[in-house]
C-alpha positions as CSV (number, residue, x, y, z in Angstrom):
1,M,1.5,-64.2,-57.9
2,T,0.4,-66.4,-60.5
3,T,2.6,-64.8,-62.9
4,Y,5.8,-66.1,-61.3
5,F,4.1,-69.3,-62.0
6,D,3.4,-68.5,-65.7
7,F,6.2,-66.5,-66.7
8,K,9.3,-67.2,-64.2
9,I,10.0,-63.4,-63.3
10,T,9.2,-61.1,-60.6
11,N,9.4,-57.2,-59.8
12,A,11.7,-57.8,-56.8
13,H,14.6,-55.9,-58.3
14,A,12.1,-52.9,-58.9
15,E,10.8,-53.1,-55.4
16,G,14.7,-53.3,-54.1
17,I,15.2,-49.8,-56.1
18,N,11.9,-48.3,-54.8
19,S,13.0,-49.3,-51.5
20,R,16.2,-47.5,-51.6
21,I,14.7,-44.5,-53.0
22,Q,12.4,-44.2,-50.1
23,A,15.2,-44.3,-47.7
24,I,17.3,-41.6,-49.6
25,K,13.9,-39.9,-49.1
26,V,13.5,-40.8,-45.3
27,K,17.1,-39.7,-44.7
28,A,16.8,-35.9,-46.1
29,R,13.4,-35.3,-44.4
30,G,12.4,-33.5,-47.7
31,F,13.8,-31.9,-50.7
32,R,13.6,-28.3,-51.8
33,N,12.5,-29.3,-55.4
34,Q,12.1,-32.3,-57.7
35,E,15.7,-31.5,-59.2
36,N,17.7,-32.2,-55.8
37,F,15.5,-35.3,-55.0
38,K,16.7,-36.6,-58.7
39,T,20.0,-35.5,-58.1
40,A,20.1,-37.6,-54.8
41,I,18.7,-40.7,-56.5
42,L,21.1,-40.3,-59.3
43,F,24.0,-39.9,-56.7
44,H,23.4,-42.8,-54.5
45,L,22.0,-45.3,-57.2
46,G,23.8,-44.2,-60.4
47,G,26.7,-46.5,-59.7
48,L,29.2,-43.8,-60.0
49,D,32.8,-44.7,-59.1
50,L,33.6,-41.8,-56.2
51,Y,37.3,-42.9,-56.5
52,P,38.2,-42.8,-60.1
53,T,41.9,-43.0,-61.2
54,T,43.2,-40.1,-62.0
55,H,46.4,-40.6,-63.8
56,R,47.1,-43.6,-66.1
57,V,50.3,-44.4,-67.5
58,V,49.6,-45.3,-71.2
59,G,52.4,-47.4,-72.8
């Protein structure tokens, strides 16, 4: 707590990400292996555009 007063930084962003990862784990009720868990985290938190533009007219 005194770190905030000294440096004006917090770990709130990291805690938010950890909370979202724990929610993914709970919702899935377990994973078969670590690779599936990692894939789920990247899918949900990776910031991917799920509806990308498929055709663009270039000038």
